[in-house]
N, C-alpha and C positions, 0 to 999 in steps of 0.2 A: 504494500500500500504506500501511497505517497507521503512524503514529509512536507509539511507546510510551515512557513514562517509568517507571522503577522507583525507588521510595523505600524505603529499608531502613536498618537500623542496621549500623554497621561490623562488629559481632560476627557478623552474618549474611551477610557478604560472599561466602563460598563458595556458600551457597544462592542468593544473588542472581545470581551469575555463572552457575550452572547454570540458573536460571530464565530469564535472558537468552538463553542458548543454546537452550533449549526454545522460547521465543518466535520466535527467528530461524529455527529448523527448521520450526515450524508455520506461519509466515507469511513465506515467502521474499520478499525484496524490501522487507521492512519495515525500519524504523529503530528501534533500542532504545537509549535513553539510560540508561546506568548509569555513574555518576561514576567508579568505579574503572577503567573501560576507555575512557570517553569524554572524560575531561579530560586535559590534558597541561600540563607546566610552563609557567609564564608567563601562564596564563589567570587572569582574575578569576573564580574558581570559583563564587562565589555568583551573579554575574550570568549565568554560563553555565547554572547550574541553573534559575534563574527563566526564562530565555529558552527553555530546552528544555521546561519545564512549559507555557509559553505555546504552544509549537509542537505539543505532543503531542496525539494523538487520544484516547488512553486513558492514564490515570494508574493505575499499580499501586502499592498500599501493602502491603508485606510485613510482616505483623503478628507481633511478638514483644514481650515485656515491654520489651526494650531500645528497639525502634523506637517504641512508643507513649509512652515516657518521653523520647525524644530531642526536644530543642527544634527541631533542624533538620528532622526527619521531620514533626513536627507543623506546623511552618511551611509546609513543602512541601504537605502535605495541605490546610491551610487556604487556601493560594494556589490550588491546583487547584479547590477548592470555589468560591472567589470567582469564578474564571474559568468556572465551569459545566462543567468537564471531566467526562467519564464517569470514575468512580472504581471500580476493582475492588480490594477488599481480599482479601488472601490470608493465611490463618492458617498460619504456618510453625513455630510452637512451641506445644506443649501448655501449658495453664495460663496463657495470656496474659490479663492483666487489661485488657480492651478498654474504653476510655471510651465513655460512652453515645452521643456524637455519631458515633463510628466504628462502634459496635455496631449502629446503626440501618441500616447498609448490609449487605445480604446478602453473605456472604463465601464464598470458595472455601477448602476445607480441604485443605491440603497438609502437615499435620503427619504425622510418622512414624506408621505403623500400630502401635499398641501392643497390640492384641488379636489377634495372629497365632495364639495358641493356641486361639482359639474356632473 
């Protein structure tokens, strides 16, 4: 089964955890790295993150204004690109200003539905 890595901003932690659970339900037997649940005290967290990006089969980037402005998220994204990892970007917040190098990747839209009245 595939190994996934989820890059996200701390302010989007609840969404990231729900997304992780969705991936685990949809792909039984897969491994999903999410730092908030995958890291534990005493680890060199940055080395663990880079190691898990290297090991992953698919890199997910959860897009919000906070994540695209995060130095850590951008570094994770660039590292995944350098390694040639398949990258799936997931829009999770409306009105996110996505930089050109990220906008070039077709994204999945998981923003809350705002036109329910239509």
